[in-house]
C-alpha positions as CSV (number, residue, x, y, z in Angstrom):
1,X,-23.2,14.5,-9.6
2,X,-23.5,11.8,-12.6
3,X,-21.3,8.4,-11.7
4,X,-18.8,7.4,-14.2
5,X,-18.9,4.0,-16.4
6,X,-16.1,2.1,-17.1
7,X,-16.2,0.7,-20.3
8,X,-13.4,-0.8,-21.4
9,X,-10.7,-2.7,-18.9
10,X,-7.9,-4.2,-19.6
11,X,-5.5,-6.7,-17.3
12,X,-2.5,-5.3,-16.3
13,X,-1.0,-7.7,-13.9
14,X,-2.2,-11.4,-13.3
15,X,-2.1,-13.4,-10.0
16,X,0.9,-14.6,-11.3
17,X,2.8,-11.8,-12.3
18,X,1.7,-9.9,-8.9
19,X,3.3,-12.7,-6.8
20,X,6.7,-12.2,-9.0
21,X,6.6,-8.9,-8.5
22,X,5.9,-9.0,-4.4
23,X,9.3,-11.2,-4.6
24,X,11.3,-8.6,-6.4
25,X,10.2,-6.0,-3.9
26,X,11.3,-8.0,-0.6
27,X,14.2,-8.7,-2.6
28,X,14.6,-4.4,-2.9
29,X,13.4,-4.4,0.3
30,X,16.0,-6.2,1.8
31,X,18.9,-5.3,-0.6
32,X,18.0,-1.4,0.5
33,X,18.6,-2.1,4.3
34,X,21.1,-5.0,4.6
35,X,18.6,-7.1,5.9
36,X,15.8,-7.4,9.1
37,X,17.0,-5.3,11.9
38,X,14.8,-2.8,13.2
39,X,12.4,-3.5,10.0
40,X,8.3,-3.2,9.9
41,X,5.9,-3.2,7.7
42,X,2.5,-1.4,8.2
43,X,0.1,-2.0,5.9
44,X,-3.0,0.6,5.0
45,X,-6.4,-1.0,4.9
46,X,-7.5,-2.6,2.8
47,X,-5.1,-4.4,0.2
48,X,-2.3,-2.9,1.6
49,X,-2.9,-5.4,4.7
50,X,-2.4,-8.1,2.7
51,X,0.4,-6.9,0.7
52,X,1.7,-6.3,3.6
53,X,1.4,-9.4,4.9
54,X,2.3,-11.5,1.8
55,X,5.8,-8.9,1.6
56,X,6.3,-10.3,4.9
57,X,6.0,-13.7,3.9
58,X,8.5,-13.4,1.2
59,X,11.3,-11.5,3.5
60,X,10.6,-14.1,6.4
61,X,11.0,-16.9,3.3
62,X,14.4,-15.2,1.9
63,X,15.8,-14.2,5.7
64,X,14.2,-17.3,8.0
65,X,13.7,-14.1,10.4
66,X,9.6,-13.1,11.2
67,X,9.5,-9.2,11.1
68,X,6.9,-7.2,13.0
69,X,3.9,-6.4,10.5
70,X,1.1,-3.9,11.3
71,X,-2.8,-2.7,10.1
72,X,-3.6,1.2,9.6
73,X,-6.8,2.3,9.4
74,X,-6.4,5.8,7.9
75,X,-10.2,6.9,7.9
76,X,-9.9,9.6,10.6
77,X,-7.0,11.4,9.0
78,X,-8.4,11.5,5.7
79,X,-8.5,15.4,4.5
80,X,-11.8,14.2,2.9
81,X,-14.0,12.9,5.8
82,X,-16.3,14.9,5.3
83,X,-17.0,14.5,1.4
84,X,-17.0,10.9,2.0
85,X,-20.2,9.8,4.7
86,X,-21.6,11.4,7.9
87,X,-21.5,8.2,9.3
88,X,-17.2,6.6,7.7
89,X,-16.9,3.0,8.8
90,X,-13.7,2.8,10.9
91,X,-12.1,-0.1,11.7
92,X,-9.0,-1.0,13.5
93,X,-5.8,0.1,13.3
94,X,-3.8,-2.8,14.6
95,X,0.3,-1.6,15.3
96,X,1.5,-4.0,18.0
97,X,5.0,-3.4,18.4
98,X,6.8,0.0,19.4
99,X,7.7,2.4,16.2
100,X,10.0,4.3,17.8
101,X,13.9,3.8,15.8
102,X,12.1,1.5,13.8
103,X,12.5,1.1,9.8
104,X,9.0,1.2,8.7
105,X,7.8,0.3,5.2
106,X,4.1,1.8,4.7
107,X,2.5,-0.4,2.4
108,X,-0.4,0.1,0.1
109,X,-1.7,-1.1,-3.5
110,X,-1.9,2.4,-5.5
111,X,-0.3,5.1,-5.1
112,X,-2.5,8.0,-6.9
113,X,-2.5,11.5,-5.1
114,X,-0.6,11.3,-2.4
115,X,-3.7,12.1,0.0
116,X,-3.2,8.3,1.6
117,X,-0.2,8.3,2.3
118,X,0.0,11.4,3.6
119,X,-2.8,10.6,6.8
120,X,-1.1,7.0,6.9
121,X,2.5,9.0,7.7
122,X,0.6,11.5,9.9
123,X,-1.1,7.9,12.1
124,X,2.0,6.3,12.4
125,X,4.0,9.9,13.6
126,X,0.9,9.9,16.0
127,X,2.6,6.5,17.4
128,X,5.8,7.4,17.7
129,X,9.0,8.5,16.1
130,X,10.2,6.0,13.7
131,X,13.6,6.1,12.3
132,X,12.8,6.4,8.7
133,X,8.8,5.3,7.2
134,X,9.6,4.3,3.4
135,X,6.7,3.4,1.1
136,X,5.9,0.4,-0.5
137,X,3.3,0.1,-3.9
138,X,2.0,-2.2,-6.2
139,X,1.3,0.1,-8.7
140,X,2.2,4.1,-9.1
141,X,0.1,5.5,-11.5
142,X,1.4,8.9,-11.0
143,X,-0.8,12.8,-10.8
144,X,0.3,13.4,-7.2
145,X,-1.1,16.3,-5.6
146,X,1.2,16.0,-2.9
147,X,4.9,15.4,-3.0
148,X,5.6,12.0,-2.4
149,X,7.0,9.1,-4.3
150,X,7.6,5.2,-3.5
151,X,11.0,3.9,-2.5
152,X,9.9,0.3,-3.7
153,X,7.3,0.6,-7.0
154,X,6.0,-3.1,-8.1
155,X,5.0,-1.7,-11.4
156,X,4.6,2.2,-12.8
157,X,1.4,2.4,-14.5
158,X,1.1,5.6,-16.7
159,X,-2.7,6.5,-16.1
160,X,-4.5,9.8,-17.5
161,X,-6.9,10.7,-14.4
162,X,-10.1,9.6,-16.0
163,X,-8.9,6.3,-16.3
164,X,-9.9,3.5,-13.2
165,X,-7.0,1.2,-11.7
166,X,-8.8,-1.6,-9.7
167,X,-6.3,-4.2,-7.5
168,X,-8.0,-7.3,-6.5
169,X,-6.7,-9.9,-4.3
170,X,-7.8,-13.3,-3.5
171,X,-7.8,-12.3,0.0
172,X,-10.7,-9.9,-0.3
173,X,-12.1,-9.9,-3.5
174,X,-13.4,-13.1,-6.3
175,X,-10.4,-12.8,-8.6
176,X,-6.6,-11.7,-8.7
177,X,-5.0,-9.2,-11.1
178,X,-4.3,-5.6,-11.8
179,X,-6.7,-3.8,-14.4
180,X,-7.1,-0.7,-16.1
181,X,-10.5,0.7,-17.2
182,X,-11.3,3.5,-19.2
183,X,-14.2,5.5,-19.7
């Protein structure tokens, strides 16, 4: 299989716009839920975890209340696990609170086909029975293969299937921003 070479890259969101977007999303979450009662955030590894932590801090600033946060590693729940590697790298799922009767906001960086969301929901349901699960994503790029849509979207970014959306965050990358690359 030949590797796709990305030639042209355009900045879509810089660090400041990412922060403003997350602040807006935190306001939307609080408005939608009328506060923080029974609310919890769970980030999908890797960048969803950092976005979840940032949203949690924004909510805490606004409401003066810390809400539970957790981390999902969906590796074993993926439907393409056998295609990825003979020895997949797994990290720990860390959800230290009871998900039963919680309003869970699942957080990820990019919503594309919906397969990651399906895997994450399967894993959450193995942990218990939440009151609801909603989805918050920084970027929704379209091209669903499964019927999922985000409840809270930072930016809708229509793309072609050949384009690549690259989210970089200062917690795990050398720079921060969202880029779209064209082949």
